[in-house]
C-alpha positions as CSV (number, residue, x, y, z in Angstrom):
1,M,-85.4,-5.6,78.1
2,R,-85.8,-6.2,81.7
3,E,-83.5,-4.1,84.0
4,S,-84.2,-5.8,87.3
5,C,-84.9,-9.3,88.8
6,P,-88.4,-10.2,88.6
7,A,-88.5,-12.0,91.9
8,S,-90.0,-10.4,94.9
9,A,-92.2,-11.6,97.8
10,S,-95.3,-11.0,95.5
11,S,-93.8,-12.5,92.3
12,P,-95.6,-15.4,90.9
13,L,-93.9,-18.8,90.6
14,V,-93.7,-19.7,87.1
15,Y,-92.9,-23.2,85.8
16,V,-92.0,-23.7,82.1
17,M,-91.4,-27.1,80.3
18,H,-90.3,-27.3,76.7
19,D,-89.6,-30.5,74.7
20,E,-85.9,-30.7,73.6
21,S,-87.0,-30.2,69.9
22,V,-87.6,-26.6,70.6
23,L,-83.9,-26.1,71.1
24,Y,-83.1,-27.3,67.5
25,R,-86.0,-26.5,65.3
26,P,-85.2,-23.3,63.3
27,V,-88.3,-21.1,63.6
28,A,-86.5,-17.8,63.1
29,P,-83.2,-16.5,61.9
30,A,-80.0,-17.6,63.7
31,E,-79.7,-14.2,65.5
32,V,-83.3,-14.3,66.8
33,M,-82.9,-18.0,68.0
34,Y,-79.8,-17.1,69.7
35,A,-81.5,-14.1,71.5
36,Q,-84.5,-16.3,72.6
37,L,-82.5,-19.1,73.8
38,M,-80.3,-17.0,75.8
39,H,-83.3,-15.3,77.3
40,L,-84.7,-18.7,78.1
41,A,-81.5,-19.6,79.7
42,D,-81.4,-16.4,81.7
43,L,-85.0,-16.9,82.9
44,A,-83.9,-20.4,84.3
45,A,-81.6,-18.5,86.7
46,W,-84.2,-16.3,88.2
47,P,-85.4,-17.7,91.7
48,N,-89.2,-17.6,90.9
49,I,-89.0,-19.2,87.6
50,S,-88.2,-22.8,86.7
51,V,-87.3,-23.7,83.2
52,Q,-87.1,-27.3,82.4
53,V,-86.5,-29.4,79.1
54,V,-88.1,-32.7,78.5
55,P,-85.4,-34.7,76.8
56,Y,-85.7,-36.7,73.7
57,A,-84.9,-39.6,75.9
58,A,-88.3,-39.4,77.6
59,G,-90.0,-40.5,74.4
60,G,-93.5,-39.7,73.7
61,H,-95.1,-37.6,76.4
62,I,-98.4,-35.7,77.2
63,G,-96.7,-32.5,76.3
64,L,-96.5,-33.4,72.8
65,L,-100.2,-33.3,72.4
66,G,-100.2,-29.5,72.7
67,A,-99.4,-26.5,74.9
68,F,-101.2,-25.7,78.0
69,T,-101.1,-23.2,80.7
70,I,-102.2,-23.8,84.3
71,A,-102.9,-20.8,86.5
72,E,-103.2,-21.6,90.2
73,M,-104.6,-18.9,92.5
74,A,-103.8,-18.1,96.1
75,D,-107.0,-20.0,97.2
76,M,-105.8,-23.1,95.5
77,S,-108.3,-22.9,92.7
78,A,-106.9,-23.4,89.1
79,T,-107.8,-22.7,85.6
80,V,-106.2,-24.4,82.5
81,F,-105.8,-22.7,79.0
82,L,-105.3,-25.5,76.3
83,E,-103.9,-24.2,73.0
84,N,-104.8,-25.6,69.7
85,A,-104.3,-24.8,66.0
86,A,-107.7,-22.9,65.7
87,D,-108.0,-21.2,69.1
88,G,-107.8,-22.1,72.8
89,Q,-110.0,-23.5,75.4
90,T,-110.3,-22.3,79.1
91,V,-111.1,-25.3,81.4
92,E,-112.2,-24.6,85.0
93,D,-113.9,-28.0,85.7
94,I,-112.2,-29.3,88.9
95,D,-111.8,-32.9,87.7
96,H,-110.5,-31.8,84.3
97,V,-108.1,-29.3,85.9
98,S,-106.8,-31.9,88.4
99,Q,-106.1,-34.3,85.7
100,I,-104.1,-31.8,83.6
101,V,-102.3,-30.8,86.8
102,A,-101.5,-34.4,87.6
103,Q,-100.2,-34.9,83.9
104,F,-98.1,-31.7,84.3
105,D,-96.5,-33.0,87.5
106,A,-95.8,-36.4,85.9
107,L,-94.1,-34.6,82.9
108,R,-91.9,-32.7,85.4
109,G,-90.5,-36.1,86.7
110,D,-89.5,-36.9,83.2
111,A,-87.9,-33.5,82.6
112,L,-84.2,-32.6,83.3
113,T,-83.5,-30.6,86.5
114,V,-83.4,-26.8,86.1
115,G,-79.6,-26.9,86.2
116,Q,-79.2,-29.5,83.6
117,S,-82.0,-27.8,81.5
118,R,-80.2,-24.5,81.5
119,D,-76.8,-26.4,80.6
120,L,-78.6,-28.1,77.8
121,I,-80.0,-24.7,76.4
122,V,-76.7,-23.1,76.4
123,R,-75.0,-26.2,74.8
124,S,-77.6,-26.3,72.1
125,L,-76.4,-22.8,70.9
126,G,-73.0,-24.3,70.0
127,R,-74.6,-27.4,68.4
128,R,-76.7,-25.3,66.2
129,G,-73.6,-23.2,65.4
130,L,-75.2,-20.1,67.1
131,S,-72.3,-19.6,69.3
132,S,-70.3,-18.7,66.3
133,F,-72.7,-15.8,65.5
134,W,-71.2,-14.0,68.6
135,G,-67.8,-15.4,67.9
136,G,-67.2,-16.2,71.7
137,R,-66.1,-12.4,72.1
138,N,-66.8,-10.3,75.2
139,C,-70.0,-9.0,73.9
140,R,-71.7,-6.5,76.3
141,A,-72.9,-4.4,73.4
142,Q,-74.1,-7.4,71.3
143,H,-75.6,-9.7,74.0
144,P,-79.5,-9.4,74.0
145,H,-79.5,-8.5,77.6
146,G,-76.3,-6.3,77.6
147,R,-74.5,-8.4,80.0
148,A,-70.8,-8.9,79.8
149,G,-69.1,-12.3,79.6
150,R,-68.3,-15.0,77.2
151,C,-71.4,-15.2,75.1
152,V,-72.1,-18.9,75.3
153,G,-70.9,-19.1,79.0
154,G,-72.1,-15.6,79.9
155,V,-75.8,-16.4,80.7
156,S,-76.4,-14.4,83.8
157,G,-77.1,-16.4,87.0
158,R,-77.8,-13.2,89.1
159,C,-80.3,-10.5,89.0
160,G,-79.8,-6.8,89.9
């Protein structure tokens, strides 16, 4: 559990995109899904982290071909890690990296805004019936991050 806001002058900027399907696909027990989605919504409120959801309405998109990570350095160089079922591949070729960065930027254009994404993540808890897990109670003791407030509406937007 993080006790402090991760943002500082030296904190990296993190951009995360998920397809809307990850909000509804059960990959763990309801309690775990609730905690993971609440944590994702919490992260979306931090100033150095951008969490966006690519909605179903975007249709087929490049992100459905597999997960990838782009690491950009201060000197503007970049490395890409492509995930696949067997292992992963690190790409440093400038042309290939540039192509992937351009695809990522295009995908961000199809994604919901950070605020819309955060709202959708929280709403998805109710649609999946996960809000009933916490019963809408004031749940400082039960909330995965120990924050007070109504559970579905209690996603913290502040750090510290």
